[in-house]
C-alpha positions as CSV (number, residue, x, y, z in Angstrom):
1,M,32.2,42.8,-89.1
2,E,32.6,39.7,-86.9
3,R,35.8,37.7,-87.4
4,S,35.8,33.8,-87.6
5,P,36.8,31.6,-84.8
6,V,39.7,30.3,-86.7
7,I,41.3,33.8,-87.3
8,R,40.8,34.4,-83.4
9,L,42.4,31.0,-82.6
10,A,45.4,31.8,-84.9
11,G,45.9,35.2,-83.3
12,I,45.7,34.0,-79.9
13,A,48.4,31.2,-80.9
14,I,50.7,33.7,-82.4
15,V,50.5,35.9,-79.2
16,F,51.3,32.7,-77.0
17,L,54.2,31.7,-79.2
18,S,55.5,35.3,-79.1
19,I,55.4,35.3,-75.2
20,V,57.1,31.8,-75.2
21,I,59.9,32.7,-77.4
22,G,60.7,36.1,-75.9
23,S,60.7,34.5,-72.3
24,W,63.0,32.0,-73.7
25,I,65.2,34.6,-75.2
26,L,65.4,36.6,-72.0
27,F,65.5,33.8,-69.6
28,G,66.8,31.0,-71.9
29,P,70.0,29.0,-71.5
30,G,72.4,31.8,-71.3
31,S,70.8,33.1,-68.0
32,V,71.1,29.7,-66.2
33,T,74.4,29.4,-64.3
34,H,75.6,26.0,-63.2
35,V,76.6,25.5,-59.7
36,E,79.1,22.7,-58.8
37,I,77.9,20.6,-55.9
38,P,80.4,19.4,-53.7
39,E,80.7,15.7,-52.8
40,K,78.9,15.0,-49.5
41,D,81.3,15.0,-46.8
42,F,80.8,13.6,-43.3
43,H,82.5,14.0,-40.1
44,R,83.6,11.1,-38.1
45,F,83.4,11.7,-34.2
46,S,86.2,9.8,-32.5
47,G,85.1,7.3,-29.8
48,V,81.5,7.0,-31.0
49,M,80.4,3.7,-32.2
50,A,77.1,2.6,-33.8
51,P,74.9,0.0,-32.0
52,S,76.2,-3.6,-32.3
53,H,72.6,-5.0,-32.6
54,T,70.1,-4.6,-35.4
55,S,67.3,-2.3,-34.7
56,V,63.9,-3.8,-34.5
57,V,60.7,-2.1,-35.9
58,E,57.7,-3.3,-34.3
59,P,54.9,-4.2,-36.9
60,A,52.0,-1.7,-37.1
61,V,49.0,-2.2,-34.8
62,P,45.8,-1.1,-36.4
63,A,43.8,1.2,-34.5
64,D,40.7,-0.1,-32.5
65,W,37.3,1.9,-32.1
66,T,37.0,0.5,-28.7
67,T,39.7,2.7,-27.5
68,Y,37.2,5.5,-27.7
69,S,34.0,3.6,-26.6
70,H,34.1,4.8,-22.7
71,G,32.3,7.6,-21.4
72,T,29.1,9.2,-20.2
73,T,25.9,10.0,-22.2
74,S,26.9,13.8,-21.8
75,R,29.4,13.3,-24.6
76,R,28.8,13.2,-28.1
77,A,28.0,9.9,-29.7
78,I,29.4,8.6,-33.0
79,L,27.5,5.7,-34.2
80,L,30.2,3.9,-36.4
81,T,28.5,2.1,-39.2
82,D,31.6,0.8,-40.8
83,P,34.7,0.0,-38.5
84,D,36.9,-0.5,-41.6
85,S,36.3,3.3,-42.4
86,S,38.7,6.2,-41.7
87,W,37.1,6.9,-38.5
88,L,40.3,7.6,-36.7
89,G,40.8,11.0,-38.4
90,L,37.4,12.0,-37.2
91,A,38.3,10.9,-33.6
92,H,41.6,12.7,-33.5
93,G,40.0,16.0,-35.0
94,L,37.3,15.9,-32.3
95,K,39.8,15.1,-29.6
96,S,42.4,17.8,-30.6
97,I,39.7,20.5,-30.5
98,G,38.3,19.5,-27.0
99,I,35.1,18.0,-27.9
100,P,34.1,15.0,-25.6
101,F,32.9,12.1,-27.6
102,K,32.2,8.4,-27.4
103,I,32.2,5.9,-30.4
104,T,29.7,3.0,-30.4
105,R,28.3,0.6,-32.9
106,D,25.1,0.2,-30.8
107,V,22.1,2.4,-32.2
108,Q,20.4,2.4,-28.8
109,E,23.6,3.4,-27.0
110,A,23.9,6.2,-29.2
111,L,20.5,7.6,-29.1
112,R,21.0,7.8,-25.4
113,H,23.2,10.8,-26.1
114,D,21.9,14.4,-26.9
115,V,24.1,14.7,-30.0
116,V,24.8,11.8,-32.5
117,L,26.9,11.6,-35.4
118,V,26.3,8.7,-37.6
119,Y,29.7,8.0,-39.6
120,P,30.6,7.0,-42.2
121,V,27.2,6.4,-43.9
122,I,23.6,6.0,-42.8
123,S,22.1,3.2,-45.1
124,G,20.0,0.1,-45.1
125,K,23.2,-1.7,-46.2
126,V,24.9,-1.1,-43.0
127,L,22.0,-0.7,-40.5
128,S,19.1,-3.0,-39.9
129,P,15.4,-1.7,-40.7
130,E,14.7,-1.5,-36.9
131,A,18.0,0.7,-36.4
132,L,16.8,3.0,-39.1
133,T,13.3,3.3,-38.0
134,R,14.5,4.0,-34.4
135,I,16.9,6.6,-35.8
136,I,14.1,8.3,-38.0
137,H,11.7,8.2,-35.1
138,E,14.2,9.9,-32.7
139,C,15.0,12.6,-35.2
140,R,11.4,13.3,-35.8
141,R,10.6,13.4,-32.1
142,E,13.3,16.0,-31.6
143,A,12.2,18.0,-34.5
144,F,8.7,18.0,-33.2
145,E,9.8,19.0,-29.5
146,T,12.1,21.7,-30.7
147,E,9.4,23.1,-32.9
148,A,6.9,23.0,-30.4
149,S,9.0,24.7,-27.7
150,R,9.5,27.7,-30.3
151,G,5.6,28.2,-30.4
152,F,4.6,26.4,-33.5
153,S,1.6,24.8,-32.6
154,Q,0.6,23.6,-36.0
155,V,3.6,20.8,-35.8
156,R,2.3,17.6,-35.2
157,P,4.4,14.4,-34.9
158,T,4.2,11.8,-37.9
């Protein structure tokens, strides 16, 4: 005979409450020991003085993608479609693992490289129709050449 869901839920609730109450009895207020924390002391070094002038914190300077816009076509290209995106994390990550790269905003310049990463998004909202057409054409051409070099003769460029 199958039990109703209400009875099952009531059973689970009773088991849960038993565990909570048992834990409180075992580890409850009696097992907590209070430790006095001493007041913070400090040591005064004799003859040492603080600076007499106020320290100046320079204002933050935003990172500029053009810092990474130099290099040859043997590097990976990052086609940056939004300079306000979080591109700096990508640049630091690639740099930290030793991958040479170049950041550019120019589609023609990016497509001169063997490997291109479009970051952060490839869309008609951030690229012109001509740029999108050029990227699609280059991808199809590369795919055709790769498949043809593997011996797939039925592959035709579109």
